[in-house]
C-alpha positions, 0 to 999 in steps of 0.5 A, a space after each residue: 438724767 438729774 439736775 444737781 444745783 448747789 450754788 450761791 449767786 451774787 448779782 448787785 446787792 442780791 444774793 441767791 442761794 439755790 440748793 437742790 437735786 432733782 430727778 429727770 423730767 421737766 423741772 420748773 423753777 416757780 416764783 415771782 419776777 425778780 426772785 432769781 429764776 433766770 439767774 439760776 438758769 444762766 449759771 447752768 448754761 454757763 452765762 453767769 458764774 456762781 460765787 461758789 458751789 456745784 452744778 451737775 447734769 446727769 454724770 457731767 459736772 458743769 461747775 465745781 468751785 472746789 475742784 475748779 471746774 467751769 465748763 464754757 457754755 459751748 461744752 455744756 451740751 444744753 439748748 436755751 430757749 429764751 423768753 423773747 426767742 432771740 432769733 437772728 432778724 437778718 437770717 431766714 427761718 431755715 438759716 436760724 435753724 441751721 445755725 443751731 445745727 452747725 454749732 453742734 459737733 457732728 457726733 452730738 447731732 441727734 436730730 436732722 433739720 427735716 426731722 425738727 421741721 416735721 416735729 414742730 410743724 414749721 415747714 411753711 415758715 422756712 423761707 420767711 424772715 423772723 419779722 413776719 412770724 407770729 409770737 407762736 411761730 417764732 417760739 417754735 423756730 427758737 425751740 427748733 434751733 435749740 433742739 438742732 444744737 444736739 442738746 442733752 437737756 433744755 433750759 426754757 426761760 418763760 417761753 409762754 409769757 409773751 404769747 396770747 392764750 391760743 399761742 400759749 396752748 400751741 407751744 405748751 403742746 410742743 413742750 409736752 411732746 418734747 418732754 414725753 416723746 423726745 424724753 429730753 430733760 428740761 429746766 423750766 422757769 415760770 411765774 404762772 402756777 397753772 402753767 407749771 402744774 400742767 407741765 412740770 414733773 417737779 416744781 421748785 419754789 424760788 423766792 416769794 
């Protein structure tokens, strides 16, 4: 499954032009803060509408300005892992995970709750609240929620940036397992060169 992104994005006075088609695997958008990496991710997710262009993942066209195609976010079959996790603070870990699972149509689910919990090693966390989790634990839960959404691909926005070195290593190992064992295509944003060199099959420089 390849990512095809050819869009123009306007945010305030800034104009971001992205034009590339990349193969399967983990694709990293690499560059300094403010270069537009997250904006590109948001256009793929359907959270930001490009001024013009086309976005396709595999055989599915998500956006095409000429053909007037603009699938809503819930129809784009993607899981989004944000920099800060964005867990629901009033829901337990179990309920945060089940939120992702319930969002998926029954025929789109390819991972059960128990399988995700086992894959991520988070069984001891299920009854805890997000405020009691470490940064690494919270990101594992956020990744689990995204996987239980039944995605065809993942978007990851700086998922390691707020973690200390030990937790970064933990989550990096999880991402490598998703790439290598689940074979899930990933579009990944980072400003850390060592991180993308370790994780990415393809690196696309953005800005800078």
